[in-house]
C-alpha positions in Angstrom: -49.6 52.7 -33.2 -46.2 53.9 -32.1 -44.3 53.6 -35.4 -40.8 54.0 -34.0 -41.7 51.5 -31.2 -43.0 49.0 -33.8 -39.8 49.4 -35.8 -37.7 48.7 -32.8 -39.8 45.7 -31.7 -39.7 44.1 -35.2 -35.9 44.6 -35.3 -35.4 43.2 -31.8 -37.6 40.2 -32.4 -36.9 39.5 -36.1 -38.6 36.4 -37.3 -40.6 35.9 -34.1 -43.6 38.2 -34.8 -46.4 36.4 -36.7 -48.4 39.4 -37.5 -49.1 43.0 -36.6 -52.7 43.9 -36.1 -53.9 47.5 -36.2 -57.4 48.0 -34.7 -59.4 50.5 -36.7 -60.8 52.4 -34.6 -58.9 51.6 -31.4 -61.7 51.0 -28.8 -59.3 49.8 -26.2 -57.6 53.2 -26.5 -60.8 55.1 -25.9 -62.2 54.8 -29.4 -59.4 56.7 -31.0 -59.4 56.7 -34.8 -56.4 55.6 -36.8 -55.0 58.2 -39.2 -54.2 57.2 -42.8 -50.6 58.3 -42.2 -50.3 56.0 -39.2 -51.7 53.0 -41.2 -49.3 53.8 -44.0 -46.4 53.9 -41.5 -47.4 50.6 -40.0 -47.7 49.0 -43.4 -44.3 50.3 -44.5 -42.5 49.0 -41.4 -44.2 45.6 -41.7 -43.1 45.3 -45.3 -39.6 46.3 -44.4 -39.4 43.6 -41.8 -41.4 41.0 -43.6 -44.2 40.9 -41.1 -47.8 40.3 -42.0 -50.0 43.4 -41.5 -53.6 42.8 -40.6 -56.4 45.3 -40.0 -58.9 44.6 -37.3 -61.6 46.4 -39.3 -64.8 46.0 -37.3 -65.2 49.8 -37.1 -63.7 50.8 -40.5 -66.8 52.8 -41.5 -66.5 54.9 -38.3 -62.8 55.3 -38.8 -63.3 56.4 -42.4 -65.6 59.1 -41.2 -63.0 60.4 -38.7 -60.3 60.3 -41.4 -62.5 62.2 -43.8 -63.4 64.9 -41.3 -60.0 65.3 -39.5 -57.4 64.9 -42.3 -57.4 67.7 -44.8 -55.9 65.7 -47.6 -58.6 63.0 -47.1 -61.6 65.4 -47.1 -62.3 65.0 -50.9 -62.4 61.2 -50.7 -65.6 59.3 -50.0 -65.8 57.1 -46.8 -65.7 54.0 -49.1 -62.6 55.2 -50.9 -60.8 55.9 -47.6 -61.7 52.4 -46.4 -60.5 50.9 -49.7 -57.2 52.9 -49.4 -56.6 51.6 -45.9 -57.5 48.0 -46.8 -55.0 48.3 -49.8 -52.2 48.8 -47.2 -52.8 45.5 -45.4 -52.1 41.9 -46.1 -55.4 40.9 -44.7 -58.2 41.8 -42.4 -60.3 40.4 -39.5 -63.7 41.5 -38.4 -66.1 40.6 -35.6 -69.5 40.8 -37.1 -71.0 41.4 -33.6 -70.2 45.1 -33.8 -71.1 47.2 -36.9 -72.5 44.2 -38.9 -75.2 43.9 -36.2 -75.3 40.2 -35.8 -75.0 38.1 -32.7 -72.1 35.9 -33.8 -69.5 35.4 -36.5 -67.0 37.4 -38.5 -64.4 36.9 -41.1 -60.7 36.6 -41.9 -59.6 37.8 -45.4 -56.0 37.2 -46.6 -54.2 38.1 -49.8 -51.9 35.1 -49.5 -53.8 32.0 -50.9 -51.5 29.5 -49.1 -52.0 31.2 -45.8 -55.7 31.4 -46.3 -55.9 27.7 -47.1 -53.9 26.9 -44.0 -56.3 28.9 -41.9 -59.3 27.2 -43.4 -57.8 23.8 -42.7 -57.1 24.7 -39.1 -60.7 26.1 -38.8 -62.1 22.7 -39.9 -60.4 20.8 -37.0 -61.1 23.5 -34.4 -64.5 25.0 -35.2 -65.9 23.2 -38.3 -66.2 23.9 -42.0 -66.4 27.5 -43.2 -69.9 26.7 -44.7 -71.4 26.0 -41.3 -74.0 28.4 -40.0 -75.7 28.8 -36.7 -79.2 27.5 -36.5 
C-alpha cells in the first residue's frame, strides 16, 4: 500500500473512513506479497488516524513464505511467527475460506473489539442467519 497516499487520504477524509483493508498477498496487483515493513507502516498510520486496520488474510501462508525468503531480517523467523507478527499489527482480519482453506464457501471475520464483533454478529443474523448455521 502507498503509505504516504494512505496518510494523505486519512487526513483528508478524517472520520469518514470505516476501515483500511490490506490484502495479503495482493492478487489484484498480480499476486504481489506485502512486506512486513509495509504492514507496519499501514498499522502505524491507521493508529495515528484512529482508523480500523484489517488484514484480508486469505493468502497469509503464501505471504509469510515471501516475507521469509525476501526480507533478510525475517529469514530467521518461521512462517507461523511471521503470520503472527503481521496479525498482531491489525485490529482484525477477514478471510474467504474458498482460497487456501480449500472449501467451496464460507470464511471468517475476527475482531479485537468485542462491541464491534457483537454488532457484526447481530447484523449477520438479520442479513444471512446465525453464525452457527452451516451449509447442508
